[in-house]
Backbone bond lengths (Angstrom), bond angles and torsions (degrees), N, CA, C in turn:
res aa  C-N    CA-C-N  psi(-1)  N-CA   C-N-CA  omega(-1)  CA-C   N-CA-C  phi
1 M - - - 1.431 - - 1.525 109.47 -
2 A 1.302 118.00 -38.77 1.448 121.24 179.02 1.522 110.64 -66.33
3 K 1.351 116.57 -33.70 1.456 119.98 -179.82 1.519 110.82 -68.79
4 S 1.331 117.77 -35.93 1.464 119.87 -178.90 1.538 110.65 -68.10
5 K 1.320 116.89 -34.50 1.471 119.57 177.82 1.530 110.45 -68.40
6 E 1.340 116.72 -38.38 1.451 119.71 178.31 1.510 110.80 -64.90
7 L 1.340 117.30 -38.80 1.455 120.88 179.33 1.527 110.81 -66.59
8 E 1.333 116.64 -37.10 1.459 119.99 179.87 1.531 110.59 -65.97
9 T 1.324 115.95 -38.38 1.465 118.03 -179.24 1.524 110.96 -71.95
10 E 1.305 117.41 -30.49 1.452 120.55 178.96 1.526 110.95 -72.69
11 K 1.304 118.79 -27.99 1.461 122.02 -176.47 1.527 112.15 -76.29
12 K 1.337 117.37 -20.12 1.457 119.68 -177.78 1.527 109.56 -72.12
13 P 1.316 117.49 127.43 1.474 119.17 178.31 1.525 110.32 -74.06
14 V 1.289 114.35 141.66 1.457 120.38 179.48 1.524 107.11 -101.81
15 D 1.323 115.97 116.52 1.457 121.25 -177.81 1.523 108.59 -99.95
16 K 1.338 116.42 101.66 1.455 120.95 -177.95 1.524 112.02 -95.36
17 K 1.315 118.35 -12.81 1.459 121.57 -178.59 1.523 110.00 -82.05
18 P 1.338 117.47 141.03 1.468 118.51 176.27 1.523 110.36 -70.08
19 K 1.301 114.62 149.69 1.453 119.16 -179.43 1.520 109.54 -68.28
20 K 1.314 116.96 145.92 1.448 121.34 -178.28 1.521 112.05 -76.47
21 T 1.322 117.18 -14.00 1.457 119.35 -178.97 1.528 111.21 -75.46
22 E 1.344 118.05 -22.72 1.452 121.17 178.45 1.522 108.96 -79.12
23 K 1.321 116.07 131.71 1.460 119.93 178.67 1.521 108.52 -103.00
24 N 1.306 115.77 124.77 1.457 121.11 179.02 1.524 110.78 -103.85
25 K 1.329 117.49 19.49 1.454 121.43 -177.95 1.519 110.33 -85.27
26 K 1.356 115.26 151.05 1.453 120.62 172.99 1.517 108.03 -78.82
27 P 1.327 117.35 151.20 1.462 118.93 173.17 1.533 109.03 -67.20
28 N 1.333 115.99 161.65 1.460 118.43 -177.02 1.522 111.19 -67.81
29 I 1.329 115.73 172.81 1.468 121.46 -171.95 1.516 111.95 -62.94
30 F 1.323 118.44 -35.74 1.458 120.90 -176.95 1.525 111.51 -70.83
31 V 1.311 117.17 -36.21 1.464 120.64 177.01 1.525 109.71 -66.47
32 R 1.334 116.69 -42.72 1.464 120.23 179.38 1.523 111.12 -65.97
33 M 1.333 117.29 -40.75 1.465 119.96 178.23 1.523 110.85 -64.31
34 G 1.333 116.84 -41.18 1.459 120.35 178.45 1.513 111.84 -62.18
35 R 1.324 116.65 -41.75 1.471 120.53 178.51 1.527 110.75 -64.19
36 K 1.339 116.09 -41.42 1.461 119.67 -178.34 1.530 110.54 -65.89
37 I 1.320 117.56 -40.32 1.472 120.60 178.58 1.527 110.12 -65.29
38 K 1.325 116.45 -41.47 1.464 120.48 179.02 1.533 110.28 -63.34
39 E 1.340 117.44 -42.92 1.463 121.27 177.97 1.525 111.01 -62.82
40 T 1.338 116.56 -37.59 1.464 120.58 -179.92 1.516 110.92 -63.44
41 F 1.334 117.10 -46.35 1.458 119.81 179.97 1.528 111.54 -66.76
42 L 1.334 117.25 -36.27 1.469 119.09 176.67 1.532 110.64 -64.75
43 E 1.316 116.81 -38.39 1.465 120.26 179.04 1.526 111.14 -68.22
44 L 1.326 116.87 -37.96 1.460 119.93 179.38 1.521 111.97 -66.45
45 K 1.319 117.79 -25.99 1.462 120.49 177.08 1.532 111.09 -70.06
46 R 1.340 116.72 -26.73 1.462 121.03 -178.10 1.531 113.04 -84.82
47 V 1.324 117.09 -11.84 1.461 121.12 -176.61 1.521 109.94 -69.63
48 T 1.326 116.18 137.89 1.463 119.65 173.58 1.522 107.17 -92.81
49 W 1.317 115.80 108.79 1.452 121.61 -176.64 1.521 109.82 -80.99
50 P 1.354 117.65 146.28 1.467 119.80 178.72 1.528 110.48 -72.86
51 T 1.309 114.65 153.34 1.462 119.25 175.53 1.527 108.27 -75.55
52 L 1.331 116.38 168.82 1.462 120.27 -179.17 1.535 111.97 -60.80
53 P 1.338 119.50 -44.71 1.480 117.95 177.83 1.535 112.97 -61.95
54 Q 1.332 116.92 -37.71 1.463 119.52 178.08 1.528 110.72 -65.06
55 A 1.330 116.74 -41.66 1.466 120.66 -179.76 1.529 110.62 -65.77
56 L 1.330 116.83 -41.29 1.467 120.07 179.26 1.525 111.24 -65.77
57 K 1.324 117.13 -39.39 1.466 121.02 179.14 1.535 110.41 -64.45
58 A 1.320 117.02 -44.30 1.465 120.99 179.18 1.527 110.88 -64.68
59 T 1.336 116.82 -38.76 1.462 120.71 177.84 1.526 110.50 -64.60
60 G 1.319 117.28 -40.56 1.455 121.30 177.53 1.518 111.99 -62.06
61 V 1.327 116.82 -42.29 1.469 120.77 178.81 1.523 110.17 -62.22
62 V 1.325 116.76 -43.28 1.466 120.45 179.86 1.531 110.14 -63.06
63 L 1.331 117.95 -43.96 1.464 120.71 -179.54 1.530 111.88 -63.72
64 V 1.330 117.64 -39.69 1.465 120.79 177.89 1.526 110.66 -63.20
65 I 1.316 117.74 -43.74 1.467 121.13 179.68 1.521 110.59 -64.33
66 V 1.332 117.22 -40.72 1.463 120.52 178.36 1.530 110.04 -63.28
67 L 1.320 117.90 -42.24 1.465 120.64 178.95 1.531 111.95 -64.05
68 I 1.331 116.69 -38.81 1.468 120.22 177.59 1.525 110.43 -61.89
69 F 1.325 116.57 -46.32 1.459 119.98 178.92 1.529 111.13 -65.05
70 L 1.338 117.70 -34.87 1.458 121.30 177.82 1.525 110.74 -63.23
71 V 1.338 117.15 -44.25 1.467 121.04 179.86 1.527 110.42 -65.37
72 V 1.314 117.55 -44.37 1.464 121.23 -179.60 1.531 110.05 -63.45
73 T 1.310 118.01 -46.45 1.464 121.71 -178.93 1.522 111.02 -64.36
74 T 1.336 117.19 -41.52 1.456 120.43 178.14 1.534 110.47 -63.95
75 G 1.324 118.07 -41.24 1.464 121.50 177.48 1.509 111.88 -61.97
76 I 1.323 117.19 -44.43 1.469 120.51 179.12 1.525 109.66 -64.20
77 N 1.319 117.24 -41.75 1.466 121.51 179.32 1.531 110.46 -62.42
78 Y 1.317 116.75 -44.73 1.461 120.66 178.70 1.533 110.53 -62.63
79 G 1.316 117.30 -43.01 1.466 121.34 178.93 1.516 111.92 -61.80
80 F 1.322 118.27 -45.17 1.467 121.07 178.55 1.526 111.11 -65.89
81 S 1.321 116.57 -35.35 1.460 120.37 178.60 1.534 110.04 -65.10
82 A 1.321 117.11 -43.71 1.463 120.55 178.60 1.519 110.83 -65.51
83 L 1.334 117.16 -39.83 1.463 121.00 177.98 1.524 110.85 -64.04
84 L 1.312 117.69 -40.49 1.461 121.46 178.71 1.526 110.57 -65.03
85 D 1.342 116.91 -40.09 1.469 120.03 177.34 1.527 110.77 -61.87
86 L 1.335 117.52 -40.33 1.462 120.71 178.36 1.534 111.85 -64.80
87 L 1.323 115.82 -39.23 1.461 119.99 -177.79 1.524 112.76 -73.95
88 T 1.305 117.00 -29.05 1.466 119.56 -175.85 1.519 113.53 -94.33
89 Q 1.331 119.29 -2.70 1.474 120.75 175.95 1.501 108.49 -66.61
90 T 1.320 115.51 132.22 1.463 119.35 -177.96 1.521 112.45 -96.09
91 G 1.322 117.92 4.26 1.449 120.18 176.61 1.525 111.83 82.02
92 V 1.300 116.85 19.42 1.462 119.91 -178.81 1.496 111.33 -77.04
């Protein structure tokens, strides 16, 4: 009885090749672009946008930081310029 079961299992064909009906191709570029645009708009709907006061406050913070860096950079530039003038004086 055990031999008959072994023979039955040996008779079954083993199909290792993928079926030809399955397509493993990517969709064309326009379909992929359309999907990506649709996903982008769906994601933008989920975003929690800041209120106007929050946006104005954040903009103010950015402007203050930019002004601080502007003053520091201008000071360093002025200092290097004065140092260069001292070094390049020929004593005339």
